[in-house]
PQR file with spaces between the fields and no chain letter, atoms N, CA, C, O and H, PARSE charges and radii, in Angstrom:
ATOM       1  N    MET     1     -73.408   83.259  126.515 -0.4000 1.5000
ATOM       2  CA   MET     1     -74.577   82.939  125.734 -0.0000 2.0000
ATOM       3  C    MET     1     -75.160   81.586  126.166  0.5500 1.7000
ATOM       4  O    MET     1     -76.377   81.416  126.245 -0.5500 1.4000
ATOM       5  N    THR     2     -74.279   80.643  126.440 -0.4000 1.5000
ATOM       6  CA   THR     2     -74.737   79.320  126.868 -0.0000 2.0000
ATOM       7  C    THR     2     -75.559   79.410  128.145  0.5500 1.7000
ATOM       8  O    THR     2     -76.601   78.766  128.263 -0.5500 1.4000
ATOM       9  H    THR     2     -73.290   80.781  126.376  0.4000 1.0000
ATOM      10  N    GLN     3     -75.094   80.205  129.099 -0.4000 1.5000
ATOM      11  CA   GLN     3     -75.825   80.339  130.362 -0.0000 2.0000
ATOM      12  C    GLN     3     -77.201   80.962  130.141  0.5500 1.7000
ATOM      13  O    GLN     3     -78.177   80.532  130.755 -0.5500 1.4000
ATOM      14  H    GLN     3     -74.247   80.729  129.003  0.4000 1.0000
ATOM      15  N    LYS     4     -77.290   81.953  129.286 -0.4000 1.5000
ATOM      16  CA   LYS     4     -78.574   82.595  129.009 -0.0000 2.0000
ATOM      17  C    LYS     4     -79.544   81.614  128.361  0.5500 1.7000
ATOM      18  O    LYS     4     -80.717   81.556  128.729 -0.5500 1.4000
ATOM      19  H    LYS     4     -76.497   82.303  128.787  0.4000 1.0000
ATOM      20  N    LEU     5     -79.052   80.853  127.402 -0.4000 1.5000
ATOM      21  CA   LEU     5     -79.917   79.880  126.740 -0.0000 2.0000
ATOM      22  C    LEU     5     -80.357   78.786  127.712  0.5500 1.7000
ATOM      23  O    LEU     5     -81.514   78.368  127.695 -0.5500 1.4000
ATOM      24  H    LEU     5     -78.099   80.900  127.103  0.4000 1.0000
ATOM      25  N    ASN     6     -79.445   78.328  128.548 -0.4000 1.5000
ATOM      26  CA   ASN     6     -79.787   77.301  129.540 -0.0000 2.0000
ATOM      27  C    ASN     6     -80.848   77.798  130.521  0.5500 1.7000
ATOM      28  O    ASN     6     -81.720   77.029  130.927 -0.5500 1.4000
ATOM      29  H    ASN     6     -78.505   78.667  128.562  0.4000 1.0000
ATOM      30  N    ARG     7     -80.783   79.073  130.906 -0.4000 1.5000
ATOM      31  CA   ARG     7     -81.785   79.630  131.818 -0.0000 2.0000
ATOM      32  C    ARG     7     -83.175   79.610  131.212  0.5500 1.7000
ATOM      33  O    ARG     7     -84.173   79.561  131.931 -0.5500 1.4000
ATOM      34  H    ARG     7     -80.075   79.697  130.576  0.4000 1.0000
ATOM      35  N    HIS     8     -83.242   79.648  129.870 -0.4000 1.5000
ATOM      36  CA   HIS     8     -84.532   79.627  129.182 -0.0000 2.0000
ATOM      37  C    HIS     8     -84.937   78.216  128.755  0.5500 1.7000
ATOM      38  O    HIS     8     -85.893   78.034  128.001 -0.5500 1.4000
ATOM      39  H    HIS     8     -82.431   79.688  129.286  0.4000 1.0000
ATOM      40  N    GLY     9     -84.200   77.229  129.244 -0.4000 1.5000
ATOM      41  CA   GLY     9     -84.570   75.847  128.981 -0.0000 2.0000
ATOM      42  C    GLY     9     -84.086   75.307  127.642  0.5500 1.7000
ATOM      43  O    GLY     9     -84.592   74.292  127.165 -0.5500 1.4000
ATOM      44  H    GLY     9     -83.423   77.377  129.856  0.4000 1.0000
ATOM      45  N    ILE    10     -83.120   75.969  127.035 -0.4000 1.5000
ATOM      46  CA   ILE    10     -82.571   75.505  125.756 -0.0000 2.0000
ATOM      47  C    ILE    10     -81.237   74.817  126.043  0.5500 1.7000
ATOM      48  O    ILE    10     -80.252   75.486  126.356 -0.5500 1.4000
ATOM      49  H    ILE    10     -82.708   76.794  127.422  0.4000 1.0000
ATOM      50  N    PRO    11     -81.195   73.490  125.939 -0.5600 1.5000
ATOM      51  CA   PRO    11     -79.971   72.754  126.272  0.2800 2.0000
ATOM      52  C    PRO    11     -78.933   72.842  125.143  0.5500 1.7000
ATOM      53  O    PRO    11     -79.005   72.099  124.164 -0.5500 1.4000
ATOM      54  N    VAL    12     -77.993   73.734  125.289 -0.4000 1.5000
ATOM      55  CA   VAL    12     -77.017   74.004  124.234 -0.0000 2.0000
ATOM      56  C    VAL    12     -76.074   72.826  124.017  0.5500 1.7000
ATOM      57  O    VAL    12     -75.820   72.441  122.876 -0.5500 1.4000
ATOM      58  H    VAL    12     -77.934   74.337  126.084  0.4000 1.0000
ATOM      59  N    ARG    13     -75.561   72.259  125.084 -0.4000 1.5000
ATOM      60  CA   ARG    13     -74.580   71.170  124.940 -0.0000 2.0000
ATOM      61  C    ARG    13     -75.195   69.970  124.232  0.5500 1.7000
ATOM      62  O    ARG    13     -74.542   69.350  123.393 -0.5500 1.4000
ATOM      63  H    ARG    13     -75.768   72.572  126.011  0.4000 1.0000
ATOM      64  N    THR    14     -76.424   69.639  124.552 -0.4000 1.5000
ATOM      65  CA   THR    14     -77.094   68.512  123.908 -0.0000 2.0000
ATOM      66  C    THR    14     -77.238   68.764  122.415  0.5500 1.7000
ATOM      67  O    THR    14     -76.987   67.874  121.603 -0.5500 1.4000
ATOM      68  H    THR    14     -76.954   70.143  125.233  0.4000 1.0000
ATOM      69  N    ALA    15     -77.639   69.966  122.056 -0.4000 1.5000
ATOM      70  CA   ALA    15     -77.794   70.311  120.636 -0.0000 2.0000
ATOM      71  C    ALA    15     -76.447   70.297  119.921  0.5500 1.7000
ATOM      72  O    ALA    15     -76.345   69.834  118.785 -0.5500 1.4000
ATOM      73  H    ALA    15     -77.842   70.690  122.715  0.4000 1.0000
ATOM      74  N    ARG    16     -75.413   70.805  120.591 -0.4000 1.5000
ATOM      75  CA   ARG    16     -74.070   70.826  119.996 -0.0000 2.0000
ATOM      76  C    ARG    16     -73.584   69.407  119.739  0.5500 1.7000
ATOM      77  O    ARG    16     -73.076   69.107  118.659 -0.5500 1.4000
ATOM      78  H    ARG    16     -75.495   71.181  121.514  0.4000 1.0000
ATOM      79  N    ASN    17     -73.739   68.537  120.731 -0.4000 1.5000
ATOM      80  CA   ASN    17     -73.288   67.157  120.578 -0.0000 2.0000
ATOM      81  C    ASN    17     -74.069   66.423  119.502  0.5500 1.7000
ATOM      82  O    ASN    17     -73.499   65.624  118.760 -0.5500 1.4000
ATOM      83  H    ASN    17     -74.152   68.782  121.608  0.4000 1.0000
ATOM      84  N    ALA    18     -75.360   66.682  119.407 -0.4000 1.5000
ATOM      85  CA   ALA    18     -76.170   66.051  118.360 -0.0000 2.0000
ATOM      86  C    ALA    18     -75.720   66.518  116.984  0.5500 1.7000
ATOM      87  O    ALA    18     -75.645   65.720  116.050 -0.5500 1.4000
ATOM      88  H    ALA    18     -75.823   67.332  120.009  0.4000 1.0000
ATOM      89  N    ALA    19     -75.423   67.792  116.855 -0.4000 1.5000
ATOM      90  CA   ALA    19     -74.955   68.320  115.571 -0.0000 2.0000
ATOM      91  C    ALA    19     -73.595   67.735  115.200  0.5500 1.7000
ATOM      92  O    ALA    19     -73.366   67.391  114.040 -0.5500 1.4000
ATOM      93  H    ALA    19     -75.483   68.440  117.614  0.4000 1.0000
ATOM      94  N    LEU    20     -72.698   67.619  116.165 -0.4000 1.5000
ATOM      95  CA   LEU    20     -71.387   67.027  115.885 -0.0000 2.0000
ATOM      96  C    LEU    20     -71.504   65.550  115.519  0.5500 1.7000
ATOM      97  O    LEU    20     -70.796   65.073  114.632 -0.5500 1.4000
ATOM      98  H    LEU    20     -72.884   67.898  117.108  0.4000 1.0000
ATOM      99  N    ALA    21     -72.386   64.831  116.190 -0.4000 1.5000
ATOM     100  CA   ALA    21     -72.582   63.416  115.855 -0.0000 2.0000
ATOM     101  C    ALA    21     -73.131   63.266  114.446  0.5500 1.7000
ATOM     102  O    ALA    21     -72.735   62.356  113.718 -0.5500 1.4000
ATOM     103  H    ALA    21     -72.961   65.218  116.911  0.4000 1.0000
ATOM     104  N    ALA    22     -74.042   64.152  114.055 -0.4000 1.5000
ATOM     105  CA   ALA    22     -74.592   64.105  112.698 -0.0000 2.0000
ATOM     106  C    ALA    22     -73.509   64.420  111.663  0.5500 1.7000
ATOM     107  O    ALA    22     -73.436   63.765  110.623 -0.5500 1.4000
ATOM     108  H    ALA    22     -74.365   64.891  114.646  0.4000 1.0000
ATOM     109  N    LEU    23     -72.676   65.412  111.945 -0.4000 1.5000
ATOM     110  CA   LEU    23     -71.570   65.717  111.034 -0.0000 2.0000
ATOM     111  C    LEU    23     -70.589   64.554  110.967  0.5500 1.7000
ATOM     112  O    LEU    23     -70.130   64.190  109.884 -0.5500 1.4000
ATOM     113  H    LEU    23     -72.735   65.944  112.790  0.4000 1.0000
ATOM     114  N    ALA    24     -70.269   63.975  112.105 -0.4000 1.5000
ATOM     115  CA   ALA    24     -69.316   62.863  112.152 -0.0000 2.0000
ATOM     116  C    ALA    24     -69.844   61.651  111.401  0.5500 1.7000
ATOM     117  O    ALA    24     -69.062   60.876  110.851 -0.5500 1.4000
ATOM     118  H    ALA    24     -70.642   64.270  112.985  0.4000 1.0000
ATOM     119  N    ALA    25     -71.153   61.478  111.373 -0.4000 1.5000
ATOM     120  CA   ALA    25     -71.736   60.350  110.639 -0.0000 2.0000
ATOM     121  C    ALA    25     -71.690   60.585  109.139  0.5500 1.7000
ATOM     122  O    ALA    25     -71.767   59.636  108.360 -0.5500 1.4000
ATOM     123  H    ALA    25     -71.789   62.108  111.820  0.4000 1.0000
ATOM     124  N    GLY    26     -71.563   61.841  108.726 -0.4000 1.5000
ATOM     125  CA   GLY    26     -71.603   62.145  107.303 -0.0000 2.0000
ATOM     126  C    GLY    26     -70.287   62.569  106.689  0.5500 1.7000
ATOM     127  O    GLY    26     -70.218   62.786  105.479 -0.5500 1.4000
ATOM     128  H    GLY    26     -71.500   62.613  109.359  0.4000 1.0000
ATOM     129  N    LEU    27     -69.236   62.694  107.492 -0.4000 1.5000
ATOM     130  CA   LEU    27     -67.953   63.167  106.980 -0.0000 2.0000
ATOM     131  C    LEU    27     -66.809   62.295  107.482  0.5500 1.7000
ATOM     132  O    LEU    27     -66.865   61.779  108.598 -0.5500 1.4000
ATOM     133  H    LEU    27     -69.292   62.518  108.475  0.4000 1.0000
ATOM     134  N    PRO    28     -65.773   62.126  106.667 -0.5600 1.5000
ATOM     135  CA   PRO    28     -64.562   61.468  107.173  0.2800 2.0000
ATOM     136  C    PRO    28     -63.873   62.385  108.191  0.5500 1.7000
ATOM     137  O    PRO    28     -64.051   63.602  108.150 -0.5500 1.4000
ATOM     138  N    SER    29     -63.105   61.814  109.083 -0.4000 1.5000
ATOM     139  CA   SER    29     -62.505   62.598  110.165 -0.0000 2.0000
ATOM     140  C    SER    29     -61.604   63.744  109.697  0.5500 1.7000
ATOM     141  O    SER    29     -61.644   64.805  110.321 -0.5500 1.4000
ATOM     142  H    SER    29     -62.961   60.825  109.116  0.4000 1.0000
ATOM     143  N    PRO    30     -60.792   63.604  108.637 -0.5600 1.5000
ATOM     144  CA   PRO    30     -59.972   64.752  108.231  0.2800 2.0000
ATOM     145  C    PRO    30     -60.816   65.950  107.779  0.5500 1.7000
ATOM     146  O    PRO    30     -60.464   67.101  108.038 -0.5500 1.4000
ATOM     147  N    ILE    31     -61.908   65.669  107.115 -0.4000 1.5000
ATOM     148  CA   ILE    31     -62.782   66.750  106.656 -0.0000 2.0000
ATOM     149  C    ILE    31     -63.524   67.355  107.838  0.5500 1.7000
ATOM     150  O    ILE    31     -63.680   68.574  107.909 -0.5500 1.4000
ATOM     151  H    ILE    31     -62.194   64.734  106.905  0.4000 1.0000
ATOM     152  N    LEU    32     -63.985   66.522  108.767 -0.4000 1.5000
ATOM     153  CA   LEU    32     -64.650   67.025  109.968 -0.0000 2.0000
ATOM     154  C    LEU    32     -63.723   67.957  110.736  0.5500 1.7000
ATOM     155  O    LEU    32     -64.153   69.006  111.214 -0.5500 1.4000
ATOM     156  H    LEU    32     -63.858   65.532  108.709  0.4000 1.0000
ATOM     157  N    ALA    33     -62.459   67.581  110.855 -0.4000 1.5000
ATOM     158  CA   ALA    33     -61.485   68.416  111.554 -0.0000 2.0000
ATOM     159  C    ALA    33     -61.319   69.753  110.851  0.5500 1.7000
ATOM     160  O    ALA    33     -61.275   70.793  111.508 -0.5500 1.4000
ATOM     161  H    ALA    33     -62.110   66.728  110.466  0.4000 1.0000
ATOM     162  N    ASP    34     -61.227   69.743  109.530 -0.4000 1.5000
ATOM     163  CA   ASP    34     -61.071   70.993  108.779 -0.0000 2.0000
ATOM     164  C    ASP    34     -62.302   71.879  108.890  0.5500 1.7000
ATOM     165  O    ASP    34     -62.180   73.087  109.099 -0.5500 1.4000
ATOM     166  H    ASP    34     -61.263   68.899  108.997  0.4000 1.0000
ATOM     167  N    VAL    35     -63.472   71.298  108.753 -0.4000 1.5000
ATOM     168  CA   VAL    35     -64.718   72.072  108.758 -0.0000 2.0000
ATOM     169  C    VAL    35     -64.987   72.696  110.126  0.5500 1.7000
ATOM     170  O    VAL    35     -65.418   73.845  110.212 -0.5500 1.4000
ATOM     171  H    VAL    35     -63.570   70.317  108.584  0.4000 1.0000
ATOM     172  N    THR    36     -64.736   71.947  111.182 -0.4000 1.5000
ATOM     173  CA   THR    36     -65.065   72.434  112.522 -0.0000 2.0000
ATOM     174  C    THR    36     -63.904   73.129  113.219  0.5500 1.7000
ATOM     175  O    THR    36     -64.111   73.848  114.197 -0.5500 1.4000
ATOM     176  H    THR    36     -64.385   71.013  111.112  0.4000 1.0000
ATOM     177  N    GLY    37     -62.690   72.925  112.730 -0.4000 1.5000
ATOM     178  CA   GLY    37     -61.524   73.512  113.380 -0.0000 2.0000
ATOM     179  C    GLY    37     -61.053   72.722  114.585  0.5500 1.7000
ATOM     180  O    GLY    37     -60.215   73.199  115.350 -0.5500 1.4000
ATOM     181  H    GLY    37     -62.522   72.342  111.935  0.4000 1.0000
ATOM     182  N    MET    38     -61.580   71.523  114.763 -0.4000 1.5000
ATOM     183  CA   MET    38     -61.149   70.701  115.896 -0.0000 2.0000
ATOM     184  C    MET    38     -59.886   69.936  115.525  0.5500 1.7000
ATOM     185  O    MET    38     -59.550   69.795  114.349 -0.5500 1.4000
ATOM     186  H    MET    38     -62.261   71.135  114.141  0.4000 1.0000
ATOM     187  N    HIS    39     -59.201   69.452  116.533 -0.4000 1.5000
ATOM     188  CA   HIS    39     -57.992   68.666  116.318 -0.0000 2.0000
ATOM     189  C    HIS    39     -58.362   67.363  115.622  0.5500 1.7000
ATOM     190  O    HIS    39     -59.462   66.843  115.807 -0.5500 1.4000
ATOM     191  H    HIS    39     -59.474   69.567  117.488  0.4000 1.0000
ATOM     192  N    ARG    40     -57.452   66.847  114.834 -0.4000 1.5000
ATOM     193  CA   ARG    40     -57.744   65.629  114.059 -0.0000 2.0000
ATOM     194  C    ARG    40     -58.033   64.431  114.955  0.5500 1.7000
ATOM     195  O    ARG    40     -58.823   63.564  114.582 -0.5500 1.4000
ATOM     196  H    ARG    40     -56.558   67.270  114.684  0.4000 1.0000
ATOM     197  N    HIS    41     -57.415   64.365  116.117 -0.4000 1.5000
ATOM     198  CA   HIS    41     -57.685   63.258  117.042 -0.0000 2.0000
ATOM     199  C    HIS    41     -59.099   63.361  117.623  0.5500 1.7000
ATOM     200  O    HIS    41     -59.770   62.349  117.820 -0.5500 1.4000
ATOM     201  H    HIS    41     -56.773   65.069  116.421  0.4000 1.0000
ATOM     202  N    THR    42     -59.538   64.579  117.892 -0.4000 1.5000
ATOM     203  CA   THR    42     -60.898   64.783  118.387 -0.0000 2.0000
ATOM     204  C    THR    42     -61.901   64.389  117.317  0.5500 1.7000
ATOM     205  O    THR    42     -62.904   63.736  117.606 -0.5500 1.4000
ATOM     206  H    THR    42     -58.993   65.402  117.732  0.4000 1.0000
ATOM     207  N    ALA    43     -61.630   64.788  116.079 -0.4000 1.5000
ATOM     208  CA   ALA    43     -62.516   64.426  114.970 -0.0000 2.0000
ATOM     209  C    ALA    43     -62.563   62.908  114.798  0.5500 1.7000
ATOM     210  O    ALA    43     -63.622   62.341  114.529 -0.5500 1.4000
ATOM     211  H    ALA    43     -60.815   65.318  115.844  0.4000 1.0000
ATOM     212  N    LEU    44     -61.433   62.269  114.952 -0.4000 1.5000
ATOM     213  CA   LEU    44     -61.383   60.808  114.840 -0.0000 2.0000
ATOM     214  C    LEU    44     -62.248   60.150  115.911  0.5500 1.7000
ATOM     215  O    LEU    44     -62.934   59.167  115.632 -0.5500 1.4000
ATOM     216  H    LEU    44     -60.573   62.729  115.171  0.4000 1.0000
ATOM     217  N    ARG    45     -62.222   60.685  117.139 -0.4000 1.5000
ATOM     218  CA   ARG    45     -63.065   60.144  118.205 -0.0000 2.0000
ATOM     219  C    ARG    45     -64.548   60.345  117.904  0.5500 1.7000
ATOM     220  O    ARG    45     -65.360   59.461  118.176 -0.5500 1.4000
ATOM     221  H    ARG    45     -61.665   61.484  117.365  0.4000 1.0000
ATOM     222  N    TRP    46     -64.908   61.507  117.343 -0.4000 1.5000
ATOM     223  CA   TRP    46     -66.308   61.754  117.006 -0.0000 2.0000
ATOM     224  C    TRP    46     -66.777   60.814  115.907  0.5500 1.7000
ATOM     225  O    TRP    46     -67.901   60.315  115.956 -0.5500 1.4000
ATOM     226  H    TRP    46     -64.248   62.225  117.123  0.4000 1.0000
ATOM     227  N    VAL    47     -65.928   60.568  114.918 -0.4000 1.5000
ATOM     228  CA   VAL    47     -66.301   59.642  113.838 -0.0000 2.0000
ATOM     229  C    VAL    47     -66.432   58.223  114.389  0.5500 1.7000
ATOM     230  O    VAL    47     -67.338   57.487  114.000 -0.5500 1.4000
ATOM     231  H    VAL    47     -65.015   60.974  114.877  0.4000 1.0000
ATOM     232  N    ALA    48     -65.541   57.844  115.282 -0.4000 1.5000
ATOM     233  CA   ALA    48     -65.649   56.516  115.902 -0.0000 2.0000
ATOM     234  C    ALA    48     -66.934   56.424  116.714  0.5500 1.7000
ATOM     235  O    ALA    48     -67.589   55.382  116.737 -0.5500 1.4000
ATOM     236  H    ALA    48     -64.805   58.443  115.598  0.4000 1.0000
ATOM     237  N    TYR    49     -67.287   57.504  117.371 -0.4000 1.5000
ATOM     238  CA   TYR    49     -68.537   57.537  118.135 -0.0000 2.0000
ATOM     239  C    TYR    49     -69.735   57.341  117.208  0.5500 1.7000
ATOM     240  O    TYR    49     -70.682   56.635  117.555 -0.5500 1.4000
ATOM     241  H    TYR    49     -66.756   58.351  117.352  0.4000 1.0000
ATOM     242  N    ALA    50     -69.694   57.963  116.039 -0.4000 1.5000
ATOM     243  CA   ALA    50     -70.795   57.843  115.085 -0.0000 2.0000
ATOM     244  C    ALA    50     -70.780   56.483  114.379  0.5500 1.7000
ATOM     245  O    ALA    50     -71.763   56.098  113.746 -0.5500 1.4000
ATOM     246  H    ALA    50     -68.925   58.536  115.758  0.4000 1.0000
ATOM     247  N    ARG    51     -69.662   55.759  114.491 -0.4000 1.5000
ATOM     248  CA   ARG    51     -69.518   54.404  113.945 -0.0000 2.0000
ATOM     249  C    ARG    51     -69.841   54.306  112.452  0.5500 1.7000
ATOM     250  O    ARG    51     -70.699   53.527  112.037 -0.5500 1.4000
ATOM     251  H    ARG    51     -68.864   56.071  115.005  0.4000 1.0000
ATOM     252  N    ARG    52     -69.155   55.089  111.679 -0.4000 1.5000
ATOM     253  CA   ARG    52     -69.359   55.070  110.230 -0.0000 2.0000
ATOM     254  C    ARG    52     -68.164   54.379  109.581  0.5500 1.7000
ATOM     255  O    ARG    52     -67.020   54.671  109.928 -0.5500 1.4000
ATOM     256  H    ARG    52     -68.458   55.721  112.016  0.4000 1.0000
ATOM     257  N    ASP    53     -68.411   53.479  108.655 -0.4000 1.5000
ATOM     258  CA   ASP    53     -67.358   52.796  107.921 -0.0000 2.0000
ATOM     259  C    ASP    53     -67.105   53.551  106.619  0.5500 1.7000
ATOM     260  O    ASP    53     -68.017   53.712  105.808 -0.5500 1.4000
ATOM     261  H    ASP    53     -69.341   53.242  108.373  0.4000 1.0000
ATOM     262  N    TRP    54     -65.878   54.011  106.417 -0.4000 1.5000
ATOM     263  CA   TRP    54     -65.552   54.832  105.249 -0.0000 2.0000
ATOM     264  C    TRP    54     -64.864   54.035  104.142  0.5500 1.7000
ATOM     265  O    TRP    54     -64.310   54.636  103.221 -0.5500 1.4000
ATOM     266  H    TRP    54     -65.138   53.880  107.075  0.4000 1.0000
ATOM     267  N    ALA    55     -64.881   52.711  104.200 -0.4000 1.5000
ATOM     268  CA   ALA    55     -64.233   51.895  103.172 -0.0000 2.0000
ATOM     269  C    ALA    55     -64.863   52.148  101.806  0.5500 1.7000
ATOM     270  O    ALA    55     -64.156   52.228  100.801 -0.5500 1.4000
ATOM     271  H    ALA    55     -65.330   52.223  104.948  0.4000 1.0000
ATOM     272  N    GLU    56     -66.179   52.272  101.764 -0.4000 1.5000
ATOM     273  CA   GLU    56     -66.868   52.531  100.500 -0.0000 2.0000
ATOM     274  C    GLU    56     -66.476   53.896   99.928  0.5500 1.7000
ATOM     275  O    GLU    56     -66.273   54.027   98.721 -0.5500 1.4000
ATOM     276  H    GLU    56     -66.754   52.207  102.580  0.4000 1.0000
ATOM     277  N    TYR    57     -66.371   54.885  100.769 -0.4000 1.5000
ATOM     278  CA   TYR    57     -65.972   56.230  100.337 -0.0000 2.0000
ATOM     279  C    TYR    57     -64.568   56.207   99.760  0.5500 1.7000
ATOM     280  O    TYR    57     -64.319   56.792   98.707 -0.5500 1.4000
ATOM     281  H    TYR    57     -66.535   54.779  101.749  0.4000 1.0000
ATOM     282  N    LEU    58     -63.646   55.531  100.445 -0.4000 1.5000
ATOM     283  CA   LEU    58     -62.270   55.474   99.977 -0.0000 2.0000
ATOM     284  C    LEU    58     -62.151   54.711   98.666  0.5500 1.7000
ATOM     285  O    LEU    58     -61.357   55.080   97.801 -0.5500 1.4000
ATOM     286  H    LEU    58     -63.848   55.056  101.301  0.4000 1.0000
ATOM     287  N    ALA    59     -62.932   53.654   98.515 -0.4000 1.5000
ATOM     288  CA   ALA    59     -62.919   52.894   97.273 -0.0000 2.0000
ATOM     289  C    ALA    59     -63.452   53.748   96.110  0.5500 1.7000
ATOM     290  O    ALA    59     -62.917   53.683   95.003 -0.5500 1.4000
ATOM     291  H    ALA    59     -63.578   53.354   99.218  0.4000 1.0000
ATOM     292  N    ALA    60     -64.478   54.530   96.350 -0.4000 1.5000
ATOM     293  CA   ALA    60     -65.029   55.398   95.313 -0.0000 2.0000
ATOM     294  C    ALA    60     -64.019   56.473   94.917  0.5500 1.7000
ATOM     295  O    ALA    60     -63.924   56.820   93.739 -0.5500 1.4000
ATOM     296  H    ALA    60     -64.913   54.584   97.249  0.4000 1.0000
ATOM     297  N    ARG    61     -63.271   57.001   95.870 -0.4000 1.5000
ATOM     298  CA   ARG    61     -62.255   58.019   95.566 -0.0000 2.0000
ATOM     299  C    ARG    61     -61.115   57.435   94.752  0.5500 1.7000
ATOM     300  O    ARG    61     -60.532   58.115   93.908 -0.5500 1.4000
ATOM     301  H    ARG    61     -63.349   56.719   96.826  0.4000 1.0000
ATOM     302  N    ALA    62     -60.795   56.160   95.010 -0.4000 1.5000
ATOM     303  CA   ALA    62     -59.696   55.503   94.301 -0.0000 2.0000
ATOM     304  C    ALA    62     -60.021   55.306   92.825  0.5500 1.7000
ATOM     305  O    ALA    62     -59.125   55.248   91.983 -0.5500 1.4000
ATOM     306  H    ALA    62     -61.269   55.607   95.696  0.4000 1.0000
ATOM     307  N    GLU    63     -61.318   55.204   92.522 -0.4000 1.5000
ATOM     308  CA   GLU    63     -61.732   55.009   91.124 -0.0000 2.0000
ATOM     309  C    GLU    63     -61.630   56.291   90.432  0.5500 1.7000
ATOM     310  O    GLU    63     -61.928   56.374   89.240 -0.5500 1.4000
ATOM     311  H    GLU    63     -62.046   55.251   93.206  0.4000 1.0000
């Protein structure tokens, strides 16, 4: 499917990476790993790439 879309000028990898970066910016890494089925280390790298600080999220959960 990727090859067919690429032949028609639809860059699949770019869209996939943009979608993963958007998810990584909005989710903590354990949840990203569960939602996407990726390994937790891969999810951690994507979240680091998106550079999101989750201290506020963790503090809200603690309350």
